N, C-alpha and C positions, 0 to 999 in steps of 0.2 A: 256824946255822939249818939244821934238817933238811930234806932234799929230799923225804922221804916221811913222811906222818903216817898211822898206822893207827888208826882210830877204832872202838871197840867198845862198844856199849850193853850193860849188864849188869843183870840182874834175877834175883836168887836163883839164882845159878849157881856157888856156892862150890866145888862138886866139880869143875867144869870149868876153873877159872881157871888153876891151875898147869900142867896139861897143855897148855892153849891157849897160855899164855905161852911154854912151852918150844918148841912148834912154831913159833910166830911168830918167836921169837928166832932159831931155826935158819934159817928161810926168809929173813927180812929181813937177817940178817948175811951170808947168801950172795949178796946182790944187789950188794954192793960200793958201796952208796950210803948216805948218812947217813939216819937215820930216828928217829922217835919213836913210841911207842905210847900212845894216849890212851884210858883206860878211863873210861866214864861210868856210875857206879853209880846206877841209877834207883830209889832208895829201897828197896833190898833189905831183907828182914826176916831174912835169915840172916847169915852171917859174910863175905859177899862183899866188903864194903868193907874189913874188916880184912885179908883175904887180899890184896886189891889193894894196900893200904898197905904190907904187908910186902914184896911184890914191888917196889913203887916204891922203898922204902928201900934195896934191894939193887941196883937198876938205875936210873941217873939218866936213862936214855932213856924210862922209863915214868912217865907222869903219870896222876893219878887225880882225877876230879871226882865228888863225892858229892852227890846231891840230898837234900832234906829229906823228900821223899815220892815216891811213884811218879807220874811225870808222863807216862810213855809213851815208846815208842821214837822217835817224831818229835822230842820235846823233847830226848831224850838225844843224838840225832844232831846236832841244831841246836847243842847245847852243845859237842859235840866239834868241829864245824866252826869255831865261834867261837874255841875255845881252841887249836886246832891251829896249827902254824906252817909246815907243809910246803906246797910248791907242788902236790904230788900227794897226793890224799886217798884212802885205801882204807878201806872199811867192811866189816865182817863181824859175824856174830852170835857171842855168847859160848857158845852151846850145843854148839860143836864139830861141828855138822852142815856148816857151811861149812869147806872144806879150805884152810888157809893155803898149801898147795903150789900152789894155782892162782894165787897173786899174781903170780909171774913171767909167767904167760901173759897176765894182764890188762895188765901193764906193756908187754909185747912188742906187744900189739895197739894200745896207746895210742901207741907209737912210730910207728905208721903214719899218725898225724895226727889220731886221734880224741881228743875231749876228755872223753868219758864212755864207759867200757866196762862193760857190765852182764853179770853171770853168768846163765847159763841152766841151771837144775837139771833137765836133760832126763830123767835117771834118778833121780827124786826118791824118797827113802826115807821116805815118810810114808804114813799110812793112805789108801786109795783114795777112800772115800766121804766121810770127814771132812775131808780136806785137798786131795787131788790133783784130784778132779773139780771142786769149788767153785773152786779156784785157776785151773784151766784156763778155766772159764767167765768168771771175773772178769778174767783177763788178756785174753781175747778182747774183752770189753766195753770195757775201758780202752783197748786198742789202737784199737778202732773209733772211740771218742769223741774221744780225744786226737790220733789220727793218727800216733802213734809206734808203729812196728811191732816190738814186743818180745814174746818168748814168756813172759817171767817177770819181771813188774814187782816181785813180792814178794821176790825174792832180794836179801838185804842185801849180798852180796858184789859190790861195785862199785868201780871206780876213777874218780876225777874229777880234772880239773885245777881249780885254784883259780878260774880265770875262769868255768868252767862253772856254778858255783853262786853266783857273786857276785850280790848284790842279791836272792837268793831267801830269803824268810822262811817258815819252816815252822810250820804249826799243825795241830791235829787229828791225823788219820792220814795226813798228806800226804807222809810219807817215801817211800811206795811210788810216788808220782807224780813223784819227783825227775827221772827221765828226761824226762817231759813238760815239766816246768817248765824244765829245762836246755835242752831243744829250743827252747822259747819264748825263751830267752836267746841262741839262735843256736849252741848247742853241737852238734858233730858226734857221733853216737852209734853205737856198735857193740855187738854181743852175741856172747859166746863160751860154749860149753858148759863147765860146771864140774862138779866132783865134788860129790856130796851124800851125806853119811854119815848112817847111822841114829843117833838119839839113844841114848846108852848110860848117861848120868847125868843126873839132874834130871828135871823135868817140863816139858812144853810150856806156854807162856803164852798161846797164841793159839788161837782157835776160831771157830765160825760166829757167835758173839754180836757180833762186831765188824762184821758185814756191813752193817747199816744205816748205821753211821758212815762206812764206806768209801764207800758209795753217795752219801751227802750230800757228802763231801769231793770225790768225782768230779764232782758237779754244780758245786761251787765251782771246781775246777780248770778245767773246761770254760768256765765264765764268765770266769775270769781269762785263759785262753788266747785267747779269741775276742772278748770284749766289755768287758774292764776299762777300756779307754780310749774306748769308744764304746757305752755302755749304751743310748743312745737307739735304736740300730739293732736291738737285741733287743726292748726293751719297746715301741718305736714300731711295729715290725712287728706284734706281737701286738695293739697298739692299733688299727691300721688294719684288721687282719683282723676284729677284734671290731666295729668301726664298719661295715665292709662287710657283715658278717653281719646287723647291726642294720638296715641299709638294705634288704637282701633280705627280712627278716622284716616290716619296715614296709610294703613294697610288697605283700607277700602279704596283710597285714591290710586294706589299702585295696582291693585286688582283691576280697577276700571281701565287703567292705562294699558296694562299688559293683555288682558283678555277681551276688552271691548273696544280698545283703540281710542278711548276718549282723551281729549287734550287735558293735561294736568293743569295748565295755567288758567284754563277757563272753568275748572271744577271748583265749586264753592267749598267742597270738603277739604281742599288743600288749604284754604284760608282758615277754615275751622281748626285744622290740625295745628297750624302755626299759632293761632290764637290760644288754643287750649294748652299748648306747650309753654308759651310765655306765661300764661296765668298760673300754670302749675309751679313753675320756678319762682314766680313772685310769691305765691302762698308759702312755699318752703322758706324763702328769704324772710318773709314777715314772721314766720314761726321762730327762726333763728334770732331775729332782732328782739322778738318777745322774750325769748329765753335770756338774752343778755340783759334786758330791762328788768326782768323778774329778779335776776341775781343781784343787779345793782340796787334795786329797791330793798330787798331783804337784808343784804349785807351792809348797806349804808345806814339802815336803822338798827343794825345788830339785832334783828328780830327773827327768831327761829320760825320754821314752817310747821311747827307743831305747838300744842298746848299741853302742859302737864297738869293733871287733875290733883294728884297727891303722890307722895313717896313714902316708903316704909322701910 
């Protein structure tokens, strides 16, 4: 059983795979610990899978998973996590912009007791307006909403203990929120500065077009972190606020009728009162339905709403 599993999502990176493998083999062999390398080919259209298969045939420590089509980096990482056998999981990109030489530093930081160590591409070698500025803004928003204070959520170069990602299911674009989800699992998190190299072969697969999906997934993560076991507290709050606003609007309608003689049926505030009242009750009903679904979900899986670190 390997101690370390290195997981690498791959999508149309045939030119980078052999140099990347050579660097990884050199770094991991120098650690003096057993390891495996798990490549996940995410439906590449080039010769990436054949190149990986050739590498795997020559090195039994290399395993390859090939998807039928392109499912995205989140799915590729999830497949790698599920297939890997190590207790320490290291992820990095296949484009060679992440530096394998940083892996020992991640492991050294992990030995201080952290369960997740995330890389920070402080000196990022990417276009300023197309990637660096949008990334800085996104990282600030994610940190503020999730409460996990990292500079670089998007850096794939990370080290995890197996426990840190237990019971975490990944969907959509949620791989970038793994630190937040692991924190919800009770994992201790650290961040270290890592080297970031310019891309010299192949083309980038990511751009601003993914921003709406990331925002929607961020909303999902915030809900999971704060309200997945108590949805009534979110929807009920909005329901009460709507009913309270309806009450104020109704009082205004009555005041205008009694003291100013204005016709209630022609008063827009009357319709606003009715609308807010209906919306308020709908929010509360959605919260109650959410409570029922949360209980069905947890009880059907026989899955507790807590994680135990250790007992004595």
